[in-house]
C-alpha positions in Angstrom: -5.3 23.2 69.1 -5.7 22.2 65.6 -8.7 22.5 64.1 -10.4 21.5 60.6 -14.0 23.1 60.2 -15.7 21.7 56.8 -18.7 23.6 55.2 -20.4 23.6 51.8 -22.6 19.9 52.0 -25.8 19.5 51.2 -28.6 18.1 49.0 -28.2 18.2 45.4 -29.7 16.4 42.3 -27.7 14.3 40.4 -25.7 16.4 37.5 -25.5 19.1 40.1 -22.3 20.8 41.8 -21.1 21.5 45.0 -18.1 23.0 46.6 -16.6 22.0 50.1 -14.2 24.3 52.2 -12.0 23.2 54.9 -10.3 26.0 57.2 -7.5 25.0 58.9 -6.5 26.7 62.1 -3.9 26.1 65.0 -1.5 24.2 62.8 2.2 25.2 62.5 3.3 21.8 61.8 5.3 20.9 58.5 2.6 19.0 56.5 2.9 16.0 54.2 -0.8 16.4 52.6 -4.1 18.1 52.9 -7.1 16.4 51.4 -10.8 15.1 51.7 -12.2 11.5 52.5 -15.4 10.5 52.1 -17.5 8.0 54.0 -20.9 6.3 52.8 -23.3 4.8 54.7 -22.0 0.9 55.7 -18.9 1.6 53.9 -15.3 2.1 54.8 -14.0 6.0 54.7 -11.9 6.2 51.5 -10.0 9.1 50.2 -11.3 11.4 47.2 -8.3 13.7 46.7 -5.1 15.2 48.2 -2.7 17.9 47.8 0.8 16.8 48.8 4.6 18.7 47.7 4.6 16.5 44.3 1.1 17.7 43.3 -2.8 16.8 43.3 -3.9 13.1 43.7 -7.7 12.4 42.8 -9.3 8.9 43.3 -10.3 7.2 40.0 -14.1 7.5 41.1 -14.2 10.7 40.8 -11.5 11.8 38.4 -12.6 14.4 35.6 -15.2 15.5 38.1 -14.0 16.5 41.2 -11.2 18.9 41.8 -8.9 19.7 44.9 -7.4 23.1 45.5 -6.2 25.2 48.1 -5.3 29.1 49.2 -2.6 29.3 51.8 -3.6 32.7 52.3 -6.5 31.8 54.0 -5.4 28.4 55.2 -8.6 26.7 52.9 -8.6 23.3 51.2 -11.3 23.1 48.7 -13.2 20.4 47.0 -14.9 21.3 43.8 -17.5 18.6 42.8 -19.1 18.4 39.4 -21.5 16.0 37.8 -22.4 14.6 41.3 -23.8 11.0 41.4 -26.0 9.4 43.8 -23.0 6.9 44.8 -20.8 10.5 45.8 -23.4 10.6 48.8 -21.5 10.3 52.4 -20.0 12.5 54.9 -17.1 14.3 53.4 -14.0 14.6 55.8 -11.2 17.1 55.6 -7.5 15.8 56.6 -4.1 17.0 57.3 -1.2 14.8 57.7 1.9 16.1 59.5 5.4 15.3 58.5 5.7 13.3 62.1 2.8 11.1 60.6 0.1 12.7 62.9 -3.7 12.8 61.3 -6.2 15.1 62.2 -9.9 15.1 60.8 -12.6 17.9 60.9 -16.1 16.7 62.0 -17.3 16.2 58.3 -19.9 17.6 56.3 -23.0 15.6 54.8 -23.2 15.4 50.7 -26.5 14.0 49.7 -27.3 13.4 45.8 -30.8 12.8 44.9 -31.4 10.5 41.5 
């Protein structure tokens, strides 16, 4: 059974930093991508950053402030978030997309940025 478990969210002041982690277990699938999405209150879920075979992709809204990385030895994907802004507040979800087109999601971790 595939499981994605996020951690690292919390309350931080504007300008602060957080590092999110996502441990992936139970997946032996060939993956097209791994990444992070977020959903702010009252808004749709949006992509933040992904890792594919072609490299990394960062949303324009967080470019220069966020970075995505992975450690395959421990099956973990990270999201380093610097220079946080109140508009970065939301639930952050880890995602993997298999080569067969199936999405798996974690339950999310809440990030709250105070002004």
